[in-house]
PyMOL Python script that loads the backbone (N, CA, C, O; Angstrom):
from pymol import cmd

cmd.read_pdbstr("""\
ATOM      1  N   MET A   1      -9.114 -10.180  -0.524  1.00  0.00           N
ATOM      2  CA  MET A   1      -8.250  -9.700  -0.724  1.00  0.00           C
ATOM      3  C   MET A   1      -7.886  -8.270   0.008  1.00  0.00           C
ATOM      4  O   MET A   1      -8.649  -7.309   0.108  1.00  0.00           O
ATOM      5  N   LEU A   2      -6.217  -8.386   0.608  1.00  0.00           N
ATOM      6  CA  LEU A   2      -6.120  -7.203   1.658  1.00  0.00           C
ATOM      7  C   LEU A   2      -6.065  -6.129   0.993  1.00  0.00           C
ATOM      8  O   LEU A   2      -6.480  -5.110   1.544  1.00  0.00           O
ATOM      9  N   THR A   3      -5.517  -6.050  -0.430  1.00  0.00           N
ATOM     10  CA  THR A   3      -5.089  -4.711  -0.968  1.00  0.00           C
ATOM     11  C   THR A   3      -6.389  -4.001  -1.096  1.00  0.00           C
ATOM     12  O   THR A   3      -6.501  -2.837  -0.711  1.00  0.00           O
ATOM     13  N   LYS A   4      -7.626  -4.830  -1.759  1.00  0.00           N
ATOM     14  CA  LYS A   4      -8.846  -4.631  -2.165  1.00  0.00           C
ATOM     15  C   LYS A   4      -9.572  -3.887  -0.772  1.00  0.00           C
ATOM     16  O   LYS A   4     -10.072  -2.762  -0.766  1.00  0.00           O
ATOM     17  N   GLN A   5      -9.503  -4.640   0.158  1.00  0.00           N
ATOM     18  CA  GLN A   5     -10.075  -4.085   1.441  1.00  0.00           C
ATOM     19  C   GLN A   5      -9.733  -2.773   1.763  1.00  0.00           C
ATOM     20  O   GLN A   5     -10.549  -1.852   1.747  1.00  0.00           O
ATOM     21  N   THR A   6      -8.187  -2.617   2.145  1.00  0.00           N
ATOM     22  CA  THR A   6      -7.604  -1.198   2.594  1.00  0.00           C
ATOM     23  C   THR A   6      -7.619  -0.349   1.709  1.00  0.00           C
ATOM     24  O   THR A   6      -7.562   0.778   2.201  1.00  0.00           O
ATOM     25  N   PHE A   7      -7.690  -0.353   0.203  1.00  0.00           N
ATOM     26  CA  PHE A   7      -7.803   0.824  -1.044  1.00  0.00           C
ATOM     27  C   PHE A   7      -9.552   1.240  -0.537  1.00  0.00           C
ATOM     28  O   PHE A   7      -9.963   2.372  -0.280  1.00  0.00           O
ATOM     29  N   SER A   8     -10.210   0.173  -0.510  1.00  0.00           N
ATOM     30  CA  SER A   8     -11.760   0.398  -0.257  1.00  0.00           C
ATOM     31  C   SER A   8     -12.212   1.264   0.993  1.00  0.00           C
ATOM     32  O   SER A   8     -13.061   2.151   1.085  1.00  0.00           O
ATOM     33  N   ALA A   9     -11.430   0.752   1.839  1.00  0.00           N
ATOM     34  CA  ALA A   9     -11.580   1.710   3.445  1.00  0.00           C
ATOM     35  C   ALA A   9     -11.122   3.056   3.250  1.00  0.00           C
ATOM     36  O   ALA A   9     -11.750   4.070   3.555  1.00  0.00           O
ATOM     37  N   LEU A  10      -9.996   2.999   2.728  1.00  0.00           N
ATOM     38  CA  LEU A  10      -9.032   4.449   2.519  1.00  0.00           C
ATOM     39  C   LEU A  10     -10.109   5.574   1.446  1.00  0.00           C
ATOM     40  O   LEU A  10     -10.546   6.693   1.711  1.00  0.00           O
ATOM     41  N   LEU A  11     -10.288   4.676   0.123  1.00  0.00           N
ATOM     42  CA  LEU A  11     -11.170   5.740  -0.513  1.00  0.00           C
ATOM     43  C   LEU A  11     -12.315   6.061   0.027  1.00  0.00           C
ATOM     44  O   LEU A  11     -12.719   7.169  -0.324  1.00  0.00           O
ATOM     45  N   ALA A  12     -13.141   5.352   0.930  1.00  0.00           N
ATOM     46  CA  ALA A  12     -14.151   5.480   1.466  1.00  0.00           C
ATOM     47  C   ALA A  12     -14.080   6.780   2.658  1.00  0.00           C
ATOM     48  O   ALA A  12     -15.103   7.238   3.165  1.00  0.00           O
ATOM     49  N   GLY A  13     -13.106   7.123   2.893  1.00  0.00           N
ATOM     50  CA  GLY A  13     -12.871   8.072   3.685  1.00  0.00           C
ATOM     51  C   GLY A  13     -12.863   7.807   5.378  1.00  0.00           C
ATOM     52  O   GLY A  13     -13.055   8.624   6.279  1.00  0.00           O
ATOM     53  N   LYS A  14     -12.578   6.403   5.449  1.00  0.00           N
ATOM     54  CA  LYS A  14     -12.407   5.877   6.417  1.00  0.00           C
ATOM     55  C   LYS A  14     -11.000   6.407   7.237  1.00  0.00           C
ATOM     56  O   LYS A  14      -9.998   6.685   6.580  1.00  0.00           O
ATOM     57  N   VAL A  15     -11.011   6.523   8.716  1.00  0.00           N
ATOM     58  CA  VAL A  15      -9.799   6.662   9.473  1.00  0.00           C
ATOM     59  C   VAL A  15      -9.465   5.676  10.368  1.00  0.00           C
ATOM     60  O   VAL A  15     -10.449   5.144  10.884  1.00  0.00           O
ATOM     61  N   ALA A  16      -8.109   5.149  10.813  1.00  0.00           N
ATOM     62  CA  ALA A  16      -7.675   4.030  11.672  1.00  0.00           C
ATOM     63  C   ALA A  16      -7.871   2.981  10.559  1.00  0.00           C
ATOM     64  O   ALA A  16      -8.520   1.986  10.880  1.00  0.00           O
ATOM     65  N   VAL A  17      -7.429   3.055   9.365  1.00  0.00           N
ATOM     66  CA  VAL A  17      -7.505   1.590   9.089  1.00  0.00           C
ATOM     67  C   VAL A  17      -5.942   0.986   8.867  1.00  0.00           C
ATOM     68  O   VAL A  17      -5.041   1.616   8.313  1.00  0.00           O
ATOM     69  N   PRO A  18      -5.865   0.094   9.231  1.00  0.00           N
ATOM     70  CA  PRO A  18      -4.689  -0.360   9.293  1.00  0.00           C
ATOM     71  C   PRO A  18      -3.817  -0.632   7.824  1.00  0.00           C
ATOM     72  O   PRO A  18      -4.292  -1.277   6.890  1.00  0.00           O
ATOM     73  N   ILE A  19      -2.501  -0.032   7.817  1.00  0.00           N
ATOM     74  CA  ILE A  19      -1.749  -0.211   6.471  1.00  0.00           C
ATOM     75  C   ILE A  19      -0.676  -1.150   6.645  1.00  0.00           C
ATOM     76  O   ILE A  19       0.181  -1.251   7.523  1.00  0.00           O
ATOM     77  N   PRO A  20      -0.931  -1.842   5.563  1.00  0.00           N
ATOM     78  CA  PRO A  20      -0.185  -3.454   5.620  1.00  0.00           C
ATOM     79  C   PRO A  20       1.582  -2.661   5.264  1.00  0.00           C
ATOM     80  O   PRO A  20       1.764  -1.600   4.668  1.00  0.00           O
ATOM     81  N   LYS A  21       2.490  -3.434   5.756  1.00  0.00           N
ATOM     82  CA  LYS A  21       3.789  -3.044   5.559  1.00  0.00           C
ATOM     83  C   LYS A  21       4.489  -4.268   5.458  1.00  0.00           C
ATOM     84  O   LYS A  21       4.206  -5.237   6.163  1.00  0.00           O
ATOM     85  N   PHE A  22       5.780  -4.266   4.247  1.00  0.00           N
ATOM     86  CA  PHE A  22       6.373  -5.215   4.095  1.00  0.00           C
ATOM     87  C   PHE A  22       7.981  -4.950   4.399  1.00  0.00           C
ATOM     88  O   PHE A  22       8.541  -3.880   4.164  1.00  0.00           O
ATOM     89  N   ASP A  23       8.520  -5.939   4.876  1.00  0.00           N
ATOM     90  CA  ASP A  23      10.254  -5.854   4.951  1.00  0.00           C
ATOM     91  C   ASP A  23      10.424  -6.340   3.590  1.00  0.00           C
ATOM     92  O   ASP A  23       9.885  -7.334   3.103  1.00  0.00           O
ATOM     93  N   LYS A  24      11.332  -5.432   2.958  1.00  0.00           N
ATOM     94  CA  LYS A  24      12.045  -5.965   1.643  1.00  0.00           C
ATOM     95  C   LYS A  24      13.008  -6.897   1.885  1.00  0.00           C
ATOM     96  O   LYS A  24      13.201  -7.963   1.301  1.00  0.00           O
ATOM     97  N   GLN A  25      13.788  -6.245   3.093  1.00  0.00           N
ATOM     98  CA  GLN A  25      15.180  -6.826   3.308  1.00  0.00           C
ATOM     99  C   GLN A  25      14.646  -8.549   3.547  1.00  0.00           C
ATOM    100  O   GLN A  25      14.973  -9.310   2.637  1.00  0.00           O
ATOM    101  N   SER A  26      13.966  -9.069   4.556  1.00  0.00           N
ATOM    102  CA  SER A  26      13.749 -10.099   4.693  1.00  0.00           C
ATOM    103  C   SER A  26      12.771 -10.920   3.827  1.00  0.00           C
ATOM    104  O   SER A  26      12.589 -12.135   3.907  1.00  0.00           O
ATOM    105  N   ASP A  27      12.127  -9.986   2.920  1.00  0.00           N
ATOM    106  CA  ASP A  27      11.124 -10.352   1.871  1.00  0.00           C
ATOM    107  C   ASP A  27       9.824 -10.928   2.427  1.00  0.00           C
ATOM    108  O   ASP A  27       8.994 -11.536   1.750  1.00  0.00           O
ATOM    109  N   ASN A  28       9.728 -10.643   3.875  1.00  0.00           N
ATOM    110  CA  ASN A  28       8.342 -10.866   4.233  1.00  0.00           C
ATOM    111  C   ASN A  28       7.388  -9.822   4.900  1.00  0.00           C
ATOM    112  O   ASN A  28       7.889  -8.728   5.161  1.00  0.00           O
ATOM    113  N   PRO A  29       6.073 -10.030   5.207  1.00  0.00           N
ATOM    114  CA  PRO A  29       5.432  -8.963   5.710  1.00  0.00           C
ATOM    115  C   PRO A  29       5.381  -8.759   7.054  1.00  0.00           C
ATOM    116  O   PRO A  29       5.244  -9.656   7.886  1.00  0.00           O
ATOM    117  N   ILE A  30       5.505  -7.415   7.320  1.00  0.00           N
ATOM    118  CA  ILE A  30       5.881  -6.945   8.679  1.00  0.00           C
ATOM    119  C   ILE A  30       4.788  -7.600   9.847  1.00  0.00           C
ATOM    120  O   ILE A  30       3.688  -7.694   9.303  1.00  0.00           O
ATOM    121  N   GLN A  31       4.751  -7.959  10.910  1.00  0.00           N
ATOM    122  CA  GLN A  31       3.601  -8.576  11.682  1.00  0.00           C
ATOM    123  C   GLN A  31       3.034  -7.255  11.866  1.00  0.00           C
ATOM    124  O   GLN A  31       3.551  -6.167  12.117  1.00  0.00           O
ATOM    125  N   LYS A  32       1.256  -7.809  11.586  1.00  0.00           N
ATOM    126  CA  LYS A  32       0.194  -6.827  12.004  1.00  0.00           C
ATOM    127  C   LYS A  32       0.329  -6.050  13.040  1.00  0.00           C
ATOM    128  O   LYS A  32       0.259  -4.905  12.594  1.00  0.00           O
ATOM    129  N   SER A  33       0.457  -6.021  13.971  1.00  0.00           N
ATOM    130  CA  SER A  33       0.845  -5.057  15.129  1.00  0.00           C
ATOM    131  C   SER A  33       1.702  -3.965  15.122  1.00  0.00           C
ATOM    132  O   SER A  33       1.577  -2.973  15.839  1.00  0.00           O
ATOM    133  N   LEU A  34       2.807  -4.214  14.085  1.00  0.00           N
ATOM    134  CA  LEU A  34       3.572  -3.169  13.864  1.00  0.00           C
ATOM    135  C   LEU A  34       2.945  -2.330  12.838  1.00  0.00           C
ATOM    136  O   LEU A  34       3.476  -1.268  12.514  1.00  0.00           O
ATOM    137  N   TRP A  35       1.849  -2.734  12.305  1.00  0.00           N
ATOM    138  CA  TRP A  35       1.314  -1.703  11.224  1.00  0.00           C
ATOM    139  C   TRP A  35       0.807  -0.384  11.796  1.00  0.00           C
ATOM    140  O   TRP A  35       0.152  -0.378  12.839  1.00  0.00           O
ATOM    141  N   SER A  36       1.160   0.975  10.988  1.00  0.00           N
ATOM    142  CA  SER A  36       0.398   2.012  11.404  1.00  0.00           C
ATOM    143  C   SER A  36      -0.906   2.260  10.931  1.00  0.00           C
ATOM    144  O   SER A  36      -1.225   1.604   9.940  1.00  0.00           O
ATOM    145  N   ALA A  37      -1.744   3.046  11.392  1.00  0.00           N
ATOM    146  CA  ALA A  37      -2.936   3.294  10.621  1.00  0.00           C
ATOM    147  C   ALA A  37      -3.188   4.966   9.968  1.00  0.00           C
ATOM    148  O   ALA A  37      -2.398   5.721  10.535  1.00  0.00           O
ATOM    149  N   ASN A  38      -3.743   5.438   9.323  1.00  0.00           N
ATOM    150  CA  ASN A  38      -4.274   6.474   8.992  1.00  0.00           C
ATOM    151  C   ASN A  38      -4.895   7.644   9.961  1.00  0.00           C
ATOM    152  O   ASN A  38      -5.913   7.099  10.389  1.00  0.00           O
ATOM    153  N   ASN A  39      -4.848   8.683  10.420  1.00  0.00           N
ATOM    154  CA  ASN A  39      -5.255   9.619  11.424  1.00  0.00           C
ATOM    155  C   ASN A  39      -6.209  10.241  10.803  1.00  0.00           C
ATOM    156  O   ASN A  39      -7.140  10.614  11.517  1.00  0.00           O
ATOM    157  N   HIS A  40      -6.281  10.532   9.375  1.00  0.00           N
ATOM    158  CA  HIS A  40      -7.204  11.263   8.461  1.00  0.00           C
ATOM    159  C   HIS A  40      -7.497  10.881   7.322  1.00  0.00           C
ATOM    160  O   HIS A  40      -6.905   9.994   6.707  1.00  0.00           O
ATOM    161  N   ALA A  41      -8.548  11.587   6.892  1.00  0.00           N
ATOM    162  CA  ALA A  41      -9.091  10.820   5.663  1.00  0.00           C
ATOM    163  C   ALA A  41      -7.843  11.091   4.487  1.00  0.00           C
ATOM    164  O   ALA A  41      -7.223  12.142   4.653  1.00  0.00           O
ATOM    165  N   ILE A  42      -7.517  10.418   3.571  1.00  0.00           N
ATOM    166  CA  ILE A  42      -6.625  10.201   2.558  1.00  0.00           C
ATOM    167  C   ILE A  42      -7.133  10.827   1.122  1.00  0.00           C
ATOM    168  O   ILE A  42      -8.244  10.538   0.678  1.00  0.00           O
ATOM    169  N   ASP A  43      -6.219  11.716   0.429  1.00  0.00           N
ATOM    170  CA  ASP A  43      -6.327  12.270  -0.927  1.00  0.00           C
ATOM    171  C   ASP A  43      -5.979  11.470  -1.932  1.00  0.00           C
ATOM    172  O   ASP A  43      -6.622  11.499  -2.981  1.00  0.00           O
ATOM    173  N   ILE A  44      -4.696  10.469  -1.730  1.00  0.00           N
ATOM    174  CA  ILE A  44      -3.923   9.766  -2.512  1.00  0.00           C
ATOM    175  C   ILE A  44      -3.360   8.802  -2.249  1.00  0.00           C
ATOM    176  O   ILE A  44      -2.599   8.826  -1.282  1.00  0.00           O
ATOM    177  N   ILE A  45      -3.491   7.866  -2.844  1.00  0.00           N
ATOM    178  CA  ILE A  45      -2.815   6.214  -2.391  1.00  0.00           C
ATOM    179  C   ILE A  45      -1.562   6.067  -3.502  1.00  0.00           C
ATOM    180  O   ILE A  45      -1.692   5.876  -4.711  1.00  0.00           O
ATOM    181  N   ILE A  46      -0.361   6.204  -2.777  1.00  0.00           N
ATOM    182  CA  ILE A  46       0.822   5.672  -3.874  1.00  0.00           C
ATOM    183  C   ILE A  46       1.139   4.006  -3.294  1.00  0.00           C
ATOM    184  O   ILE A  46       1.557   3.635  -2.197  1.00  0.00           O
ATOM    185  N   PHE A  47       0.788   3.291  -4.401  1.00  0.00           N
ATOM    186  CA  PHE A  47       1.117   1.936  -4.651  1.00  0.00           C
ATOM    187  C   PHE A  47       2.236   1.328  -5.081  1.00  0.00           C
ATOM    188  O   PHE A  47       2.175   1.394  -6.308  1.00  0.00           O
ATOM    189  N   GLU A  48       3.295   0.732  -4.746  1.00  0.00           N
ATOM    190  CA  GLU A  48       4.500   0.054  -5.145  1.00  0.00           C
ATOM    191  C   GLU A  48       4.230  -0.869  -6.117  1.00  0.00           C
ATOM    192  O   GLU A  48       3.614  -1.848  -5.695  1.00  0.00           O
ATOM    193  N   GLY A  49       4.454  -0.872  -7.116  1.00  0.00           N
ATOM    194  CA  GLY A  49       3.998  -1.753  -8.118  1.00  0.00           C
ATOM    195  C   GLY A  49       4.826  -3.254  -8.023  1.00  0.00           C
ATOM    196  O   GLY A  49       4.413  -4.363  -8.364  1.00  0.00           O
ATOM    197  N   TRP A  50       6.309  -2.826  -7.360  1.00  0.00           N
ATOM    198  CA  TRP A  50       6.938  -4.076  -7.663  1.00  0.00           C
ATOM    199  C   TRP A  50       6.083  -5.283  -6.689  1.00  0.00           C
ATOM    200  O   TRP A  50       6.305  -6.481  -6.859  1.00  0.00           O
ATOM    201  N   CYS A  51       5.211  -4.839  -5.787  1.00  0.00           N
ATOM    202  CA  CYS A  51       4.902  -5.739  -4.723  1.00  0.00           C
ATOM    203  C   CYS A  51       3.675  -6.754  -5.568  1.00  0.00           C
ATOM    204  O   CYS A  51       2.949  -7.590  -5.031  1.00  0.00           O
ATOM    205  N   VAL A  52       3.707  -6.470  -6.681  1.00  0.00           N
ATOM    206  CA  VAL A  52       2.294  -7.190  -7.485  1.00  0.00           C
ATOM    207  C   VAL A  52       2.783  -7.887  -8.717  1.00  0.00           C
ATOM    208  O   VAL A  52       2.039  -8.687  -9.285  1.00  0.00           O
ATOM    209  N   GLY A  53       4.134  -7.604  -9.219  1.00  0.00           N
ATOM    210  CA  GLY A  53       4.901  -8.418 -10.093  1.00  0.00           C
ATOM    211  C   GLY A  53       5.025  -7.062 -11.521  1.00  0.00           C
ATOM    212  O   GLY A  53       5.201  -7.284 -12.719  1.00  0.00           O
ATOM    213  N   SER A  54       4.905  -6.088 -11.023  1.00  0.00           N
ATOM    214  CA  SER A  54       4.876  -4.962 -12.574  1.00  0.00           C
ATOM    215  C   SER A  54       6.210  -5.155 -12.684  1.00  0.00           C
ATOM    216  O   SER A  54       7.019  -5.277 -11.764  1.00  0.00           O
ATOM    217  N   GLU A  55       6.460  -5.184 -14.180  1.00  0.00           N
ATOM    218  CA  GLU A  55       7.368  -4.820 -14.805  1.00  0.00           C
ATOM    219  C   GLU A  55       8.099  -3.423 -15.056  1.00  0.00           C
ATOM    220  O   GLU A  55       7.384  -2.454 -15.311  1.00  0.00           O
ATOM    221  N   ALA A  56       9.231  -3.294 -15.009  1.00  0.00           N
ATOM    222  CA  ALA A  56       9.748  -1.961 -15.062  1.00  0.00           C
ATOM    223  C   ALA A  56       9.605  -1.236 -16.524  1.00  0.00           C
ATOM    224  O   ALA A  56       9.713  -1.843 -17.589  1.00  0.00           O
ATOM    225  N   GLN A  57       9.413  -0.194 -16.428  1.00  0.00           N
ATOM    226  CA  GLN A  57       9.180   0.445 -17.867  1.00  0.00           C
ATOM    227  C   GLN A  57      10.143   1.421 -18.237  1.00  0.00           C
ATOM    228  O   GLN A  57      10.712   2.149 -17.424  1.00  0.00           O
ATOM    229  N   GLN A  58      10.302   1.434 -19.295  1.00  0.00           N
ATOM    230  CA  GLN A  58      11.225   2.282 -20.163  1.00  0.00           C
ATOM    231  C   GLN A  58      11.107   3.778 -19.355  1.00  0.00           C
ATOM    232  O   GLN A  58      10.017   3.895 -18.796  1.00  0.00           O
ATOM    233  N   PRO A  59      11.937   4.840 -19.200  1.00  0.00           N
ATOM    234  CA  PRO A  59      11.907   6.111 -18.698  1.00  0.00           C
ATOM    235  C   PRO A  59      11.055   6.856 -19.506  1.00  0.00           C
ATOM    236  O   PRO A  59      10.352   7.777 -19.092  1.00  0.00           O
ATOM    237  N   ILE A  60      11.128   6.345 -21.011  1.00  0.00           N
ATOM    238  CA  ILE A  60      10.212   7.615 -21.860  1.00  0.00           C
ATOM    239  C   ILE A  60       8.934   7.088 -21.631  1.00  0.00           C
ATOM    240  O   ILE A  60       8.123   8.011 -21.717  1.00  0.00           O
ATOM    241  N   ALA A  61       8.274   5.802 -21.326  1.00  0.00           N
ATOM    242  CA  ALA A  61       7.064   5.298 -21.451  1.00  0.00           C
ATOM    243  C   ALA A  61       6.312   6.050 -19.956  1.00  0.00           C
ATOM    244  O   ALA A  61       5.088   6.105 -19.835  1.00  0.00           O
ATOM    245  N   VAL A  62       6.979   6.425 -19.220  1.00  0.00           N
ATOM    246  CA  VAL A  62       6.363   7.027 -17.941  1.00  0.00           C
ATOM    247  C   VAL A  62       6.511   8.816 -18.008  1.00  0.00           C
ATOM    248  O   VAL A  62       5.991   9.458 -17.096  1.00  0.00           O
ATOM    249  N   GLN A  63       7.077   9.382 -18.877  1.00  0.00           N
ATOM    250  CA  GLN A  63       7.299  10.726 -18.934  1.00  0.00           C
ATOM    251  C   GLN A  63       5.738  11.273 -19.243  1.00  0.00           C
ATOM    252  O   GLN A  63       5.520  12.479 -19.367  1.00  0.00           O
TER     253      GLN A  63
END
""", "prot")
cmd.dss("prot")
cmd.show_as("cartoon", "prot")
cmd.util.cbc("prot")
cmd.orient("prot")
């Protein structure tokens, strides 16, 4: 799976890992040739949950 491969590479400290992008307006992935890549090892990954079907939580649940 692309998500697992990307996270594994980033967490292993690899650089030049292609970062998949999604066009929310067209509801389609952006073509791979337009993806960016990390230039340095990363410290944190922020992953938007909407793209895996996560349900919204009440504000009190995330405080």
